[in-house]
C-alpha positions as a printed Julia matrix, in Angstrom:
62×3 Matrix{Float64}:
   7.21   19.43    0.6
   7.53   15.7     1.07
   8.76   14.61    4.46
   8.93   10.72    3.61
   7.79    9.0     0.52
   5.82    5.55    1.06
   4.88    3.44   -1.71
   2.21    0.68   -1.51
   1.97   -1.72   -4.19
  -0.68   -4.62   -4.53
   0.77   -7.76   -6.0
  -0.27  -11.31   -6.28
  -1.72  -14.33   -8.11
  -4.02  -17.21   -7.67
  -4.79  -17.33   -3.87
  -2.38  -15.2    -2.39
  -2.2   -11.41   -2.46
   0.35   -9.09   -0.7
   0.65   -5.27   -0.12
   4.2    -4.34   -0.74
   5.54   -1.43    1.32
   8.55    0.66    0.66
   9.91    3.69    2.5
  12.07    5.98    0.74
  12.68    3.16   -2.02
  13.68    0.68    0.77
  11.35   -2.37    0.94
   9.7    -2.7     4.17
   7.77   -5.86    5.54
   4.97   -6.63    3.19
   1.5    -6.8     4.49
  -0.57  -10.13    4.0
  -0.98  -12.67    2.64
  -4.7   -12.17    1.69
  -6.77  -15.19    0.36
  -8.48  -13.04   -2.42
  -8.14  -10.16   -4.45
 -11.3    -8.57   -3.08
  -9.71   -8.94    0.43
  -6.52   -7.46   -0.62
  -8.18   -4.5    -2.54
 -10.11   -3.57    0.52
  -7.09   -3.74    3.02
  -5.36   -1.54    0.46
  -8.2     0.89    0.31
  -8.3     0.93    4.07
  -4.51    1.6     4.34
  -4.55    4.44    1.84
  -7.62    5.92    3.75
  -5.76    5.53    6.98
  -2.69    7.31    5.73
  -4.88   10.16    4.11
  -6.7    10.85    7.44
  -3.24   11.38    9.15
  -2.37   14.09    6.66
  -0.6    12.22    3.98
  -1.0    13.32    0.55
  -1.16   11.55   -2.78
   1.79   12.42   -5.21
   0.31   12.63   -8.86
   2.5    12.67  -11.64
   2.19   15.85  -13.83
């Protein structure tokens, strides 16, 4: 059962990277900017880990 679908998308180029957030398909406030891809990827990983720690589950395509 899915209570709420939240999608995180990493985007960016050059020296500005963002994490886009959508809740039930509705865009929410993006997270960022980050100065480097490495910094954005680390924040993305931390965000996903935090969500999993609260009981969120990944949806994997079949």
